[in-house]
C-alpha positions as MATLAB code, in Angstrom:
seq = 'MSHTAMVGTRGGRRIALVGNPNSGKTTLFNALTGAHQQVGNWPGVTVERREGRLRLDSGELIVVDLPGVYSLLGGGGVDQDIARAYVQNAQLDGLVQVVDVGQLQRHLLLTHELLHLGRPLLLVLNMMDEARARRAVPDLDRLRQRLGGIAVLPMVARRGEGLAQLREALERDFPQGGEPVPALYPAELAHTLAQLAAQTPTLAALDRLRILEGLAPPPTDAEPHARRAREEIRAKTGEDAADALAAARFAWAEDTARAVLPATTASAKERWTQRLDRWILHPVIGVPIFLGVLYALLVASFNAGAIFQDFFEDGSKAILVHGLGHLLLDAGLPDWGVQALAGGFGG';
ca = [
      -0.207   -0.015   -0.272;
       1.415    3.612   -0.961;
       1.754    6.597    1.511;
      -0.571    7.938   -0.961;
      -3.207    5.557   -0.612;
      -2.561    5.748    3.280;
      -3.937    9.191    3.536;
      -6.381    9.242    5.947;
      -9.090   11.889    7.198;
      -8.028   15.476    7.617;
      -4.311   16.497    9.040;
      -2.436   13.515    7.816;
      -2.191    9.614    8.541;
      -4.828    8.621   11.520;
      -4.308    5.322   13.586;
      -5.879    4.048   16.595;
      -4.413    2.709   19.570;
      -6.831   -0.043   20.493;
      -6.821   -2.874   23.390;
      -7.843   -4.744   26.511;
      -8.244   -2.329   29.621;
      -4.805   -1.796   31.372;
      -3.133   -3.189   28.405;
      -0.591   -0.092   28.294;
      -2.460    2.076   25.682;
      -2.333    5.275   27.536;
       1.164    4.809   28.424;
       2.311    4.045   24.931;
      -0.179    6.823   23.528;
       1.940    9.454   25.983;
       5.106    8.194   24.611;
       4.246    8.853   21.277;
       2.817   12.497   21.325;
       4.142   13.548   24.225;
       3.059   17.046   24.890;
       1.027   17.104   21.354;
      -2.299   16.269   22.875;
      -5.653   17.197   22.931;
      -8.403   15.928   25.476;
     -11.965   16.314   25.291;
     -14.964   14.230   25.179;
     -16.402   12.087   22.781;
     -19.772   13.983   21.156;
     -22.810   13.243   23.053;
     -20.724   11.536   25.786;
     -18.652   12.220   28.697;
     -15.862    9.294   28.112;
     -12.980   10.975   27.645;
     -11.647   11.383   23.962;
      -7.698   11.364   23.622;
      -6.035   12.818   20.333;
      -2.440   13.406   19.368;
      -0.078   14.297   17.059;
       2.991   12.119   16.264;
       6.055   13.590   13.878;
       7.720   11.667   11.836;
      10.186   11.874    8.666;
       6.843   10.892    6.307;
       4.840   13.394    7.849;
       2.596   13.845   10.713;
       0.428   11.276   12.184;
      -2.677   11.871   14.313;
      -2.804    9.182   17.161;
      -5.964    8.428   18.782;
      -6.333    6.400   21.953;
      -9.188    4.704   22.222;
     -11.030    3.386   25.573;
     -10.064   -0.250   26.188;
     -12.318   -2.811   24.826;
     -12.503   -6.774   25.432;
     -14.879   -7.723   22.175;
     -15.188   -6.193   18.963;
     -18.937   -8.333   18.921;
     -20.657   -6.867   21.987;
     -20.762   -6.244   26.074;
     -19.112   -3.503   28.410;
     -20.609    0.104   28.640;
     -20.474    3.234   27.087;
     -16.688    3.528   26.344;
     -16.768    0.138   24.797;
     -19.274    0.915   22.141;
     -17.323    4.121   21.382;
     -13.987    1.670   20.957;
     -16.247   -0.731   18.600;
     -17.807    2.112   16.559;
     -14.209    3.762   16.026;
     -12.488    0.928   15.102;
     -15.113   -0.177   12.858;
     -16.488    2.946   11.347;
     -13.694    5.528   11.590;
     -11.381    6.593    8.289;
      -8.144    4.792   10.121;
      -5.066    4.288    8.444;
      -4.225    1.137   10.526;
      -4.608   -0.198   14.069;
      -1.807   -0.920   16.667;
      -3.232   -2.932   19.200;
      -1.459   -3.224   22.537;
      -1.274   -6.816   23.932;
      -0.003   -7.383   27.592;
       2.552  -10.099   26.689;
       1.628  -11.541   29.928;
      -2.092  -12.576   29.162;
      -1.580  -13.316   25.987;
      -3.951  -16.038   25.125;
      -6.677  -13.594   26.421;
      -5.460  -10.730   24.521;
      -5.573  -12.448   21.365;
      -9.241  -12.882   21.153;
      -9.777   -9.146   20.534;
      -7.092  -10.022   17.699;
      -8.736  -12.544   16.149;
     -11.448  -10.145   15.850;
      -9.533   -7.290   14.612;
      -8.750   -9.708   11.467;
     -11.541   -9.399   10.786;
     -11.791   -5.688    9.605;
      -9.372   -6.472    7.038;
      -7.381   -3.103    7.989;
      -3.812   -2.559    8.399;
      -3.223   -4.178   11.946;
       0.535   -3.951   14.188;
       0.795   -6.006   17.549;
       2.825   -4.273   19.932;
       3.641   -6.528   22.996;
       4.144   -4.508   26.346;
       5.565   -5.520   29.420;
       7.940   -7.555   27.464;
      10.076   -7.311   30.702;
       8.070   -8.881   33.096;
       7.471  -11.860   30.309;
      11.577  -12.162   30.214;
      11.433  -12.404   34.094;
       8.915  -15.328   33.804;
      11.257  -16.482   30.662;
       7.963  -16.600   29.177;
       9.224  -14.353   25.944;
       6.942  -15.556   23.043;
       8.331  -16.404   19.495;
       8.033  -13.183   17.383;
       8.526  -15.295   14.154;
       6.239  -17.529   14.700;
       3.432  -15.275   15.940;
       3.914  -13.168   13.122;
       3.693  -16.373   10.529;
       0.523  -17.359   12.710;
      -0.966  -13.660   12.644;
      -1.057  -13.608    8.411;
       2.521  -11.582    8.640;
       1.404   -8.596   10.489;
       4.121   -6.690   12.330;
       4.821   -7.812   15.527;
       6.931   -5.568   18.105;
       8.091   -6.142   21.640;
       8.000   -3.179   23.856;
       7.882   -2.127   27.269;
       6.247    1.181   26.949;
       6.831    2.571   30.616;
      10.278    2.967   29.877;
      10.189    3.459   26.451;
      12.259    0.482   25.353;
      10.702   -0.582   21.648;
       9.438    3.211   20.811;
      12.440    3.919   18.112;
      11.345    0.506   16.580;
       7.705    1.590   16.787;
       8.174    4.811   14.989;
      10.567    3.181   12.334;
       7.436    1.033   11.347;
       4.822    3.753   11.445;
       7.177    5.547    8.992;
       6.130    3.285    6.695;
       2.861    1.680    5.727;
       3.127   -1.422    8.018;
       1.765   -4.702    6.226;
      -1.804   -5.787    6.361;
      -1.040   -9.322    5.501;
      -3.164  -11.970    3.319;
      -7.038  -12.516    3.964;
      -6.531  -14.045    7.197;
     -10.500  -14.515    8.211;
     -11.020  -18.599    6.812;
      -7.340  -19.529    8.771;
      -9.331  -18.083   11.856;
     -11.572  -20.918   12.004;
     -11.772  -24.864   11.512;
     -12.565  -26.142    7.873;
     -16.271  -26.887    8.736;
     -16.701  -23.145   10.043;
     -15.142  -21.302    7.204;
     -16.930  -23.015    4.403;
     -20.179  -21.773    6.270;
     -18.851  -18.492    7.247;
     -17.266  -18.331    3.327;
     -20.988  -19.245    1.944;
     -22.664  -16.808    4.166;
     -20.260  -13.738    2.876;
     -20.808  -14.725   -0.810;
     -24.791  -14.637   -0.251;
     -24.349  -11.265    1.824;
     -21.226   -9.267    0.100;
     -22.865   -5.751    2.060;
     -22.450   -6.846    5.367;
     -19.315   -6.804    7.009;
     -17.386   -9.495    8.552;
     -17.696   -8.799   12.165;
     -21.783   -8.133   11.601;
     -22.135  -11.537   10.030;
     -20.713  -12.565   13.135;
     -22.828  -11.085   15.261;
     -25.840  -12.120   13.299;
     -24.781  -15.674   13.994;
     -24.680  -15.239   17.381;
     -27.879  -13.738   18.124;
     -25.909  -10.015   19.369;
     -27.977   -7.976   16.358;
     -31.123   -8.918   14.051;
     -30.077   -9.854   10.148;
     -31.594   -6.957    7.703;
     -34.385   -8.999    5.716;
     -32.596   -9.791    2.956;
     -29.756  -11.852    4.835;
     -32.111  -13.532    7.036;
     -32.815  -16.652    5.358;
     -28.985  -16.916    4.502;
     -28.407  -16.228    8.452;
     -30.632  -19.359    9.210;
     -29.469  -21.439    6.572;
     -25.514  -21.143    8.283;
     -26.715  -21.557   11.488;
     -28.846  -24.862   10.817;
     -25.451  -26.007    8.918;
     -23.279  -24.807   11.657;
     -25.825  -27.001   14.439;
     -25.483  -29.990   11.847;
     -21.527  -30.449   11.684;
     -20.742  -29.138   15.490;
     -23.827  -30.189   17.540;
     -24.182  -26.731   19.123;
     -25.520  -23.424   18.393;
     -23.866  -21.102   16.115;
     -22.878  -18.706   19.391;
     -21.294  -21.625   21.194;
     -19.670  -23.229   17.729;
     -18.167  -19.459   16.854;
     -16.772  -18.594   20.605;
     -15.312  -22.134   21.278;
     -13.332  -21.357   18.036;
     -12.083  -18.031   18.845;
     -11.353  -18.945   22.531;
      -9.479  -22.718   21.013;
      -7.542  -20.444   18.021;
      -6.278  -17.890   20.824;
      -4.789  -20.880   22.919;
      -3.036  -22.749   20.143;
      -1.671  -19.608   18.896;
      -0.456  -18.803   22.938;
       0.564  -22.499   23.122;
       2.531  -22.631   19.762;
       4.204  -19.384   20.036;
       5.289  -19.306   24.205;
       7.763  -21.659   25.551;
       6.886  -25.128   26.539;
       7.748  -24.644   30.418;
       5.381  -21.492   30.354;
       1.749  -23.600   28.154;
      -0.007  -20.442   27.482;
       1.805  -18.179   29.966;
       3.984  -19.093   33.142;
       1.570  -18.721   36.378;
       2.778  -16.227   39.021;
       3.344  -17.500   42.610;
       0.403  -15.703   43.304;
      -2.175  -17.742   41.355;
      -0.396  -21.292   42.196;
      -1.393  -19.731   46.183;
      -4.737  -18.972   44.897;
      -5.106  -22.711   43.697;
      -4.825  -23.574   47.030;
      -6.450  -20.795   48.972;
      -9.287  -20.634   46.714;
     -10.256  -24.068   46.921;
     -13.585  -24.721   47.490;
     -12.468  -27.660   49.647;
      -8.842  -27.216   50.597;
      -9.839  -23.256   51.023;
     -12.219  -23.867   53.948;
      -9.360  -25.254   56.369;
      -6.960  -23.142   55.170;
      -8.969  -20.334   56.197;
      -9.745  -21.436   59.338;
      -6.030  -22.271   60.210;
      -5.301  -18.907   59.189;
      -7.566  -17.555   61.736;
      -6.666  -19.855   64.302;
      -2.758  -18.641   63.631;
      -3.601  -15.281   63.921;
      -6.006  -15.713   66.945;
      -3.241  -17.510   68.721;
      -0.689  -15.159   67.581;
      -2.534  -12.006   69.246;
      -2.783  -13.518   72.354;
       0.868  -14.769   72.756;
       2.587  -11.599   70.891;
       0.322   -9.456   73.658;
       1.531  -11.502   76.859;
       5.059  -10.798   75.821;
       4.306   -7.209   76.587;
       1.458   -7.396   79.086;
       3.733   -7.014   82.227;
       5.521   -3.927   80.415;
       2.643   -2.324   80.158;
       1.167   -3.037   83.547;
       3.944   -2.226   85.480;
       4.716    0.776   83.462;
       0.786    2.048   84.064;
       0.967    1.764   87.418;
       4.418    3.297   87.791;
       2.819    6.541   86.411;
      -1.199    6.102   87.463;
      -0.808    4.644   91.080;
       2.742    5.299   92.430;
       3.320    8.730   90.187;
       0.157    9.906   90.528;
       0.019    9.209   94.372;
       3.390   11.151   94.852;
       2.062   13.973   93.139;
      -1.107   14.315   95.363;
       0.720   13.766   98.454;
       3.062   16.781   97.625;
       0.266   18.874   96.436;
      -1.054   18.309  100.188;
      -4.033   16.363  100.024;
      -5.277   14.410  102.245;
      -5.030   10.625  102.680;
      -7.970    9.760  101.427;
      -7.989   11.830   98.093;
      -5.129   10.119   97.243;
      -5.914    6.757   97.531;
      -9.567    7.558   95.900;
      -7.814    9.111   92.688;
      -4.304    7.166   92.823;
      -5.583    3.502   94.294;
      -9.080    3.893   92.844;
      -8.906    5.807   89.445;
      -5.204    5.181   88.521;
      -5.132    1.955   89.668;
];
């Protein structure tokens, strides 16, 4: 794709940062655009809109930081609706998906959906320092192959590591890859989806998925084709179309993560807290562990208190009884007054 073809909306080329919440999008946005940012609200809603300008040798690039989104098919609040609509409908020259590499399998579910759009896509694998610490660095070349040849860049956004490589990739037209949709599904589903695409050419790929999964009503002319496709999927898989398609997405993400991550890490090397959670939150073993922790805290509190009991008791007696008594006697108070205040109140 030439730079002439890449010219998007007014003001230069335009790309959007998209990804799951807490993937590091805004950190990357700040690193790319610096002080050249504009913050406002999306039209008609109070959700924050962030745009910035990135100056490259090839010209100015407008960068849009979208709200975090888990799925392009539906779910979530207004902020996710905004992200979905913008990704699918705005005039964009490319998309940059920011991925938490420690949660690669989960984030690949969104990648699966983004590949349906047919837009230029670049994948940024963020938090690579944590992946190196866990010895869970993915095979980038194999991941590129699995994703149809799109660019895949490692990064630690909060340190600026990989930022120069990203700027270099944005200087040129990052590759879109081939037509990826059929490869995202097993053969029986891919055939049915291809047939439906041929029968409903005016519908976008994600719109067809929404219709098949019951997330959106079909147009009148597409309804019989969608019904036949759902029946065909049920006949082939024994499941509703929604369940079969969702299972295919999860299987693709799991297989891809397993193929590119080191064998010792499976989908991702578990943190020690996750291993603890498996025991502590176990429905059977977790109960005696919980009771044992409570008992240990009770015993510890009594034993720790006993250590300081004599100290506090002797110290308080010296101040409130003996000390107060001497002060009262020196002040000329009668014995019965000293006894009442020091021995009674102080004691």
